[in-house]
VOLO-288695 format. One record per residue (C-alpha): x, y, z; residue number from 1. Coordinates in pm, 1 decimal, always signed. Example, Ala and Ser with C-alpha at 12.3 -4.5 7.8 and 13.67 -1.06 7.14 Angstrom:
! residues 2
<site xx="+1230.0" yy="-450.0" zz="+780.0" k="1"/>
<site xx="+1367.0" yy="-106.0" zz="+714.0" k="2"/>
***
This chain:
! residues 87
<site xx="-2328.8" yy="-515.0" zz="+265.3" k="1"/>
<site xx="-2329.8" yy="-166.7" zz="+109.9" k="2"/>
<site xx="-2270.8" yy="-6.6" zz="+449.4" k="3"/>
<site xx="-1968.4" yy="-228.5" zz="+511.9" k="4"/>
<site xx="-1821.4" yy="-142.1" zz="+171.5" k="5"/>
<site xx="-1882.4" yy="+229.2" zz="+232.6" k="6"/>
<site xx="-1710.9" yy="+215.2" zz="+573.4" k="7"/>
<site xx="-1417.0" yy="+26.2" zz="+421.0" k="8"/>
<site xx="-1390.5" yy="+279.2" zz="+138.5" k="9"/>
<site xx="-1396.3" yy="+570.6" zz="+380.1" k="10"/>
<site xx="-1132.0" yy="+414.4" zz="+602.8" k="11"/>
<site xx="-907.7" yy="+324.4" zz="+309.7" k="12"/>
<site xx="-942.1" yy="+675.4" zz="+167.5" k="13"/>
<site xx="-834.0" yy="+826.2" zz="+498.8" k="14"/>
<site xx="-536.9" yy="+587.1" zz="+517.6" k="15"/>
<site xx="-434.5" yy="+668.6" zz="+160.6" k="16"/>
<site xx="-452.0" yy="+1042.7" zz="+225.2" k="17"/>
<site xx="-238.7" yy="+1010.7" zz="+537.4" k="18"/>
<site xx="+14.8" yy="+799.3" zz="+346.6" k="19"/>
<site xx="+26.2" yy="+1056.5" zz="+66.5" k="20"/>
<site xx="+83.2" yy="+1329.6" zz="+322.5" k="21"/>
<site xx="+375.4" yy="+1133.9" zz="+471.0" k="22"/>
<site xx="+518.8" yy="+1075.5" zz="+122.3" k="23"/>
<site xx="+508.1" yy="+1448.6" zz="+50.4" k="24"/>
<site xx="+623.6" yy="+1561.9" zz="+394.0" k="25"/>
<site xx="+845.7" yy="+1279.3" zz="+522.7" k="26"/>
<site xx="+1180.7" yy="+1406.7" zz="+641.0" k="27"/>
<site xx="+1383.3" yy="+1101.9" zz="+532.1" k="28"/>
<site xx="+1385.9" yy="+864.4" zz="+240.2" k="29"/>
<site xx="+1294.1" yy="+572.1" zz="+464.8" k="30"/>
<site xx="+983.2" yy="+754.8" zz="+590.0" k="31"/>
<site xx="+874.2" yy="+803.4" zz="+230.6" k="32"/>
<site xx="+940.7" yy="+438.0" zz="+144.9" k="33"/>
<site xx="+736.6" yy="+314.3" zz="+440.3" k="34"/>
<site xx="+452.7" yy="+547.6" zz="+342.4" k="35"/>
<site xx="+469.3" yy="+422.5" zz="-15.7" k="36"/>
<site xx="+453.8" yy="+65.4" zz="+111.1" k="37"/>
<site xx="+147.4" yy="+156.7" zz="+316.7" k="38"/>
<site xx="-10.5" yy="+313.6" zz="+7.0" k="39"/>
<site xx="+49.8" yy="-2.6" zz="-194.5" k="40"/>
<site xx="-105.5" yy="-207.1" zz="+87.3" k="41"/>
<site xx="-409.4" yy="+23.3" zz="+88.3" k="42"/>
<site xx="-452.8" yy="-25.9" zz="-287.1" k="43"/>
<site xx="-424.6" yy="-404.3" zz="-246.1" k="44"/>
<site xx="-684.7" yy="-401.1" zz="+30.8" k="45"/>
<site xx="-914.0" yy="-178.8" zz="-176.9" k="46"/>
<site xx="-893.5" yy="-428.6" zz="-463.0" k="47"/>
<site xx="-971.8" yy="-709.5" zz="-220.4" k="48"/>
<site xx="-1276.1" yy="-523.0" zz="-87.8" k="49"/>
<site xx="-1394.8" yy="-458.8" zz="-442.8" k="50"/>
<site xx="-1353.4" yy="-825.2" zz="-535.0" k="51"/>
<site xx="-1538.2" yy="-937.5" zz="-221.3" k="52"/>
<site xx="-1820.9" yy="-688.0" zz="-274.0" k="53"/>
<site xx="-1874.0" yy="-789.9" zz="-636.4" k="54"/>
<site xx="-1807.5" yy="-1160.4" zz="-570.0" k="55"/>
<site xx="-1546.7" yy="-1219.8" zz="-838.6" k="56"/>
<site xx="-1182.5" yy="-1318.7" zz="-852.2" k="57"/>
<site xx="-1074.3" yy="-1148.1" zz="-1172.0" k="58"/>
<site xx="-862.6" yy="-895.4" zz="-981.7" k="59"/>
<site xx="-663.1" yy="-1166.0" zz="-804.5" k="60"/>
<site xx="-364.2" yy="-1149.8" zz="-1045.3" k="61"/>
<site xx="-342.7" yy="-772.2" zz="-1000.3" k="62"/>
<site xx="-359.1" yy="-813.1" zz="-623.2" k="63"/>
<site xx="-77.3" yy="-1067.5" zz="-623.4" k="64"/>
<site xx="+142.6" yy="-857.7" zz="-853.2" k="65"/>
<site xx="+90.8" yy="-540.9" zz="-649.0" k="66"/>
<site xx="+164.4" yy="-721.4" zz="-322.6" k="67"/>
<site xx="+480.4" yy="-871.7" zz="-471.3" k="68"/>
<site xx="+596.7" yy="-535.7" zz="-609.3" k="69"/>
<site xx="+538.7" yy="-369.7" zz="-273.5" k="70"/>
<site xx="+736.4" yy="-636.6" zz="-92.2" k="71"/>
<site xx="+1026.7" yy="-641.5" zz="-337.9" k="72"/>
<site xx="+1042.8" yy="-262.2" zz="-345.8" k="73"/>
<site xx="+1053.7" yy="-234.6" zz="+32.6" k="74"/>
<site xx="+1320.4" yy="-501.6" zz="+64.8" k="75"/>
<site xx="+1530.5" yy="-339.1" zz="-208.0" k="76"/>
<site xx="+1522.7" yy="+1.7" zz="-44.2" k="77"/>
<site xx="+1595.3" yy="-148.3" zz="+298.1" k="78"/>
<site xx="+1900.7" yy="-327.8" zz="+158.9" k="79"/>
<site xx="+2016.5" yy="-8.4" zz="-11.2" k="80"/>
<site xx="+1974.9" yy="+190.6" zz="+311.6" k="81"/>
<site xx="+2157.1" yy="-75.1" zz="+513.7" k="82"/>
<site xx="+2445.5" yy="-73.2" zz="+265.3" k="83"/>
<site xx="+2460.2" yy="+305.7" zz="+282.0" k="84"/>
<site xx="+2483.7" yy="+301.1" zz="+663.9" k="85"/>
<site xx="+2781.5" yy="+61.1" zz="+658.8" k="86"/>
<site xx="+2988.6" yy="+296.4" zz="+444.4" k="87"/>
***
């Protein structure tokens, strides 16, 4: 079990670093928003791995709130970008 958690942590760390690089470097606002959405997803998955490894569900409300914030934020920016393109 510890090996699986370590592999998950290593993979999630690499994904988070690549997302942070895209946030810092991304040429457009939409690239940065997608990278931020990926970063939020990585944090949600990391919380899920932690909850599964420790066999508890106390982080479930935080997971749900973060997932909802990521979704609403992405949809809001997409609507803003679509409105900007029409003008």
